[in-house]
LOZA-782730 format. One record per residue (C-alpha): residue number from 1; y, x, z. Coordinates in steps of 0.2 Angstrom, whole numbers, plus 5000, padded with zeros to 4 digits. Each point is the difference from the previous one (the first is absolute). Last residue first. Layout:
N
<NUM; <Y; X; Z>>
...
//
This chain:
329
<329; <5306; 4879; 5081>>
<328; <5009; 5010; 5010>>
<327; <5000; 4994; 5019>>
<326; <4978; 4998; 4993>>
<325; <5002; 5017; 4997>>
<324; <5006; 5009; 5013>>
<323; <4990; 4986; 5011>>
<322; <4984; 5008; 4993>>
<321; <5004; 5020; 5003>>
<320; <5003; 4993; 5015>>
<319; <4983; 4992; 5003>>
<318; <4990; 5014; 4990>>
<317; <5011; 5015; 5012>>
<316; <4996; 4988; 5016>>
<315; <4977; 5002; 4994>>
<314; <5001; 5016; 4996>>
<313; <5009; 5006; 5018>>
<312; <4990; 4984; 5009>>
<311; <4982; 5010; 4988>>
<310; <5004; 5017; 5005>>
<309; <5003; 4993; 5016>>
<308; <4988; 4996; 5003>>
<307; <4988; 5015; 4989>>
<306; <5007; 5011; 5015>>
<305; <4993; 4990; 5014>>
<304; <4982; 4998; 4994>>
<303; <5001; 5017; 4996>>
<302; <5008; 5002; 5017>>
<301; <4985; 4991; 5008>>
<300; <4986; 5008; 4990>>
<299; <5003; 5016; 5008>>
<298; <5000; 4995; 5014>>
<297; <4985; 4991; 4998>>
<296; <4994; 5017; 4994>>
<295; <5004; 5008; 5015>>
<294; <4994; 4989; 5013>>
<293; <4982; 5003; 4990>>
<292; <5003; 5017; 4997>>
<291; <5002; 5004; 5017>>
<290; <4985; 4991; 5006>>
<289; <4987; 4990; 4992>>
<288; <5001; 4994; 4978>>
<287; <4984; 4987; 4996>>
<286; <5008; 4986; 5011>>
<285; <5015; 5002; 4986>>
<284; <4996; 4977; 4993>>
<283; <5006; 4994; 5018>>
<282; <5011; 5010; 5008>>
<281; <5009; 5005; 4985>>
<280; <5005; 4980; 5000>>
<279; <5014; 5004; 4991>>
<278; <5007; 4983; 5007>>
<277; <5010; 5009; 5016>>
<276; <5006; 5014; 4995>>
<275; <5007; 4994; 4987>>
<274; <5011; 4986; 5010>>
<273; <5003; 5012; 5014>>
<272; <5004; 5013; 4986>>
<271; <5012; 4989; 4990>>
<270; <5006; 4993; 5018>>
<269; <5004; 5017; 5006>>
<268; <5010; 5007; 4983>>
<267; <5016; 5008; 5007>>
<266; <4990; 5008; 5015>>
<265; <4990; 5008; 4984>>
<264; <5017; 5005; 4996>>
<263; <5004; 5008; 5013>>
<262; <4986; 5011; 5004>>
<261; <5004; 5008; 4982>>
<260; <5017; 5004; 5004>>
<259; <4997; 5004; 5021>>
<258; <4985; 5013; 4992>>
<257; <5016; 5006; 4987>>
<256; <5011; 5003; 5016>>
<255; <5016; 4989; 5002>>
<254; <4990; 4993; 5017>>
<253; <4988; 5009; 5007>>
<252; <5007; 5002; 5015>>
<251; <5004; 4984; 5000>>
<250; <4983; 4992; 4996>>
<249; <4994; 5012; 5017>>
<248; <5009; 4992; 5012>>
<247; <4996; 4985; 4992>>
<246; <4980; 5003; 5001>>
<245; <5002; 5007; 5018>>
<244; <5008; 4984; 5005>>
<243; <4987; 4989; 4993>>
<242; <4985; 5010; 5010>>
<241; <5011; 4996; 5017>>
<240; <5003; 4981; 4993>>
<239; <4981; 4999; 4999>>
<238; <4997; 5007; 5016>>
<237; <5013; 4991; 5013>>
<236; <4994; 4986; 4994>>
<235; <4982; 5005; 5002>>
<234; <5003; 5007; 5020>>
<233; <5008; 4980; 5001>>
<232; <4983; 4993; 4993>>
<231; <4985; 5011; 5006>>
<230; <4991; 4996; 4985>>
<229; <5013; 4994; 4984>>
<228; <4986; 4994; 4987>>
<227; <5004; 4981; 4994>>
<226; <4989; 5003; 4983>>
<225; <5014; 5002; 4988>>
<224; <5011; 5012; 5013>>
<223; <4988; 5014; 5003>>
<222; <5001; 5013; 5012>>
<221; <4989; 5008; 5008>>
<220; <5003; 5012; 5015>>
<219; <4990; 5014; 4995>>
<218; <5004; 5011; 5020>>
<217; <5006; 5015; 4990>>
<216; <5010; 4988; 4986>>
<215; <5007; 4994; 5013>>
<214; <5005; 5014; 5010>>
<213; <5004; 5006; 4981>>
<212; <5014; 4985; 4998>>
<211; <5007; 5002; 5019>>
<210; <5003; 5017; 4995>>
<209; <5008; 4998; 4986>>
<208; <5014; 4986; 5008>>
<207; <5006; 5011; 5010>>
<206; <5002; 5015; 4988>>
<205; <5005; 4988; 4989>>
<204; <5013; 4992; 5013>>
<203; <5008; 5018; 5008>>
<202; <5003; 5005; 4978>>
<201; <5010; 4984; 4999>>
<200; <5009; 5001; 5014>>
<199; <5016; 4997; 4988>>
<198; <4994; 4992; 4985>>
<197; <4995; 4987; 5016>>
<196; <5016; 4997; 5005>>
<195; <5004; 4995; 4983>>
<194; <4987; 4991; 4998>>
<193; <5003; 4986; 5011>>
<192; <5000; 4985; 4989>>
<191; <4988; 5008; 4992>>
<190; <4990; 5004; 5009>>
<189; <5001; 4982; 5009>>
<188; <4997; 4992; 4981>>
<187; <4982; 5006; 5003>>
<186; <4994; 4999; 5014>>
<185; <5005; 4982; 4999>>
<184; <4990; 5002; 4983>>
<183; <4986; 5005; 5010>>
<182; <5002; 4989; 5010>>
<181; <4998; 4986; 4986>>
<180; <4986; 5009; 4994>>
<179; <4991; 4994; 5017>>
<178; <5006; 4984; 5002>>
<177; <4995; 4994; 4982>>
<176; <4982; 5008; 5004>>
<175; <4995; 4987; 5007>>
<174; <5006; 4988; 4986>>
<173; <4986; 5009; 4988>>
<172; <5002; 4986; 4989>>
<171; <4990; 4987; 5014>>
<170; <4995; 5006; 5015>>
<169; <4991; 5013; 5002>>
<168; <4989; 4997; 5016>>
<167; <4986; 5009; 5009>>
<166; <5008; 5018; 5003>>
<165; <5017; 4997; 4997>>
<164; <5003; 4990; 5016>>
<163; <5008; 5011; 5009>>
<162; <5007; 5009; 4987>>
<161; <5012; 4982; 4997>>
<160; <5006; 4999; 5015>>
<159; <5006; 5020; 4999>>
<158; <5007; 4998; 4988>>
<157; <5007; 4982; 5005>>
<156; <5007; 5010; 5013>>
<155; <5005; 5013; 4989>>
<154; <5012; 4991; 4989>>
<153; <5009; 4990; 5009>>
<152; <5006; 5015; 5011>>
<151; <5003; 5006; 4978>>
<150; <5011; 4989; 5001>>
<149; <5010; 5004; 5015>>
<148; <5010; 5014; 4990>>
<147; <5001; 4989; 4985>>
<146; <5010; 4987; 5002>>
<145; <4996; 4986; 5008>>
<144; <4998; 4985; 4987>>
<143; <5002; 5010; 4981>>
<142; <4987; 5014; 5008>>
<141; <4986; 4986; 5005>>
<140; <5006; 4992; 4983>>
<139; <4999; 5017; 4987>>
<138; <4983; 5008; 5010>>
<137; <4990; 4982; 4997>>
<136; <5005; 5000; 4982>>
<135; <4996; 5017; 4996>>
<134; <4985; 5003; 5013>>
<133; <4995; 4984; 4989>>
<132; <5004; 5009; 4984>>
<131; <4988; 5014; 5007>>
<130; <4987; 4995; 5008>>
<129; <4997; 4991; 4979>>
<128; <5003; 5015; 4993>>
<127; <4989; 5013; 5013>>
<126; <4984; 4985; 4999>>
<125; <5001; 5008; 4981>>
<124; <4989; 5011; 5006>>
<123; <4983; 4990; 4996>>
<122; <5006; 4981; 4999>>
<121; <4979; 4997; 5007>>
<120; <4989; 4984; 5001>>
<119; <5003; 4993; 5015>>
<118; <4983; 5004; 5014>>
<117; <5010; 5010; 5014>>
<116; <4991; 5016; 4992>>
<115; <5004; 4997; 4981>>
<114; <5015; 5012; 5001>>
<113; <5020; 5003; 4996>>
<112; <5003; 4983; 5009>>
<111; <5014; 4988; 4990>>
<110; <4992; 4985; 5009>>
<109; <5007; 4987; 4986>>
<108; <5003; 5012; 4985>>
<107; <4983; 5008; 5003>>
<106; <4991; 4980; 5001>>
<105; <5011; 4993; 4987>>
<104; <4994; 5016; 4986>>
<103; <4983; 4998; 5006>>
<102; <4997; 4982; 4998>>
<101; <5008; 5000; 4981>>
<100; <4987; 5012; 4994>>
<99; <4986; 4997; 5012>>
<98; <4990; 4991; 4987>>
<97; <5001; 5015; 4991>>
<96; <4989; 5009; 5015>>
<95; <5006; 5012; 5008>>
<94; <4996; 5020; 4999>>
<93; <4994; 4997; 4985>>
<92; <5010; 5016; 4993>>
<91; <5011; 4989; 4988>>
<90; <5000; 4987; 5015>>
<89; <5006; 5013; 5008>>
<88; <5013; 5005; 4987>>
<87; <5005; 4981; 4998>>
<86; <5003; 4999; 5019>>
<85; <5010; 5017; 5000>>
<84; <5010; 4993; 4986>>
<83; <5005; 4983; 5009>>
<82; <5003; 5010; 5017>>
<81; <5016; 5010; 4987>>
<80; <5005; 4984; 4990>>
<79; <5002; 4994; 5021>>
<78; <5008; 5015; 5003>>
<77; <5013; 5002; 4991>>
<76; <5005; 4983; 4997>>
<75; <5001; 5002; 5021>>
<74; <5010; 5018; 5000>>
<73; <5016; 5000; 4989>>
<72; <5003; 4980; 4998>>
<71; <4993; 4996; 5017>>
<70; <5016; 5012; 5006>>
<69; <5012; 4996; 4990>>
<68; <4996; 4981; 5007>>
<67; <4999; 5009; 5019>>
<66; <5017; 5010; 4996>>
<65; <5011; 4984; 4992>>
<64; <4990; 4988; 5016>>
<63; <5010; 5015; 5013>>
<62; <5016; 5001; 4994>>
<61; <5001; 4982; 5002>>
<60; <4995; 4998; 5015>>
<59; <5014; 5014; 5003>>
<58; <5004; 5015; 5010>>
<57; <4986; 5013; 4991>>
<56; <4994; 5016; 5010>>
<55; <5000; 5014; 4985>>
<54; <4984; 5006; 4995>>
<53; <4999; 5021; 4994>>
<52; <4993; 5006; 5013>>
<51; <4990; 4984; 5009>>
<50; <4990; 5004; 4984>>
<49; <4997; 5018; 5003>>
<48; <4991; 4994; 5019>>
<47; <4991; 4986; 4988>>
<46; <4994; 5012; 4987>>
<45; <4997; 5013; 5015>>
<44; <4986; 4991; 5008>>
<43; <4991; 4999; 4985>>
<42; <4996; 5020; 4998>>
<41; <5005; 5004; 5017>>
<40; <4983; 5005; 5010>>
<39; <4990; 4994; 4986>>
<38; <5000; 5015; 4991>>
<37; <4997; 5011; 5016>>
<36; <4989; 4993; 5005>>
<35; <4988; 4998; 4985>>
<34; <5006; 5018; 4996>>
<33; <4991; 5005; 5017>>
<32; <4986; 4988; 4994>>
<31; <4996; 5004; 4983>>
<30; <5000; 5020; 5004>>
<29; <4987; 5003; 4986>>
<28; <5002; 4987; 4990>>
<27; <4985; 4987; 5001>>
<26; <5014; 4988; 4991>>
<25; <5016; 5001; 5004>>
<24; <5010; 4989; 4985>>
<23; <5008; 4984; 5008>>
<22; <5008; 5017; 5013>>
<21; <5005; 5007; 4985>>
<20; <5008; 4985; 4991>>
<19; <5008; 4994; 5017>>
<18; <5008; 5020; 5002>>
<17; <5006; 4998; 4980>>
<16; <5010; 4983; 5006>>
<15; <5005; 5009; 5016>>
<14; <5008; 5016; 4995>>
<13; <5009; 4989; 4984>>
<12; <5005; 4990; 5014>>
<11; <5008; 5014; 5012>>
<10; <5004; 5009; 4982>>
<9; <5014; 4986; 4996>>
<8; <5006; 4999; 5018>>
<7; <5006; 5021; 4998>>
<6; <5007; 4994; 4982>>
<5; <5013; 4987; 5007>>
<4; <5000; 4987; 4985>>
<3; <5019; 4998; 4992>>
<2; <5000; 4976; 5000>>
<1; <5004; 4998; 4986>>
//
């Protein structure tokens, strides 16, 4: 079993809770600043930490094995969640019943986070589609030319894709894949040079913090889902700076009670992502406004998470007991 690093889970915990909050800011005082703050890091940091924990593979066989594992762990649940969301939209009269299969097919094929481009939306599941393809592409490129030089490929492709993203979004959100891979590369280089960075960590933090605050003061609006990377080069520096500050804070609270709580949510990022996608609170919770809406949705999603954990533990226990009884009979 791979030993988990607590501060990595803390980073993920902060990111997933920030995602839920970012999806729940409706008419709250200070919404603009909070939104800018959250969106400056909350999705890119997942890819940065994925790069931190991803190993460079050296054979096609290993890449194929990893791809199959990812398909089972990422793509199959994505299909189920998209189907559930489509059923919910039909139940709430957002879709007609006769578009059920067309909506699912379109959502999975285009993997677009909004219906603004004329396709059925995949909601937050765009992240998992991009995550899957970015992992596969990252494995392929780094196995060919190594981690250090892969950054050139990812950087050039990310810039090209960003240049046409205002008018064209590729199927399966492939135009986001090089951007995600670039963030993964940053995470990979961070891990490779971790001891050197650790020695000058305070200095790096101060620089990163200044850049982060400067971007927030200038209202740099990042939204990975909608391809919002204003002033692309500075935006990347801004995102990495924000992510570094979150990482620095996460390392600082590692081993504390707060760190333990955040790490717990970091270990449950996928269930929380699924729950936040299917809760459909944006449809039936519209009578609530401001921070009451935000807090209610966060409490709802966390409650659903605990119920899911209890259900899985009970199911595992019953399955284990039935196997024992079957072996005795």
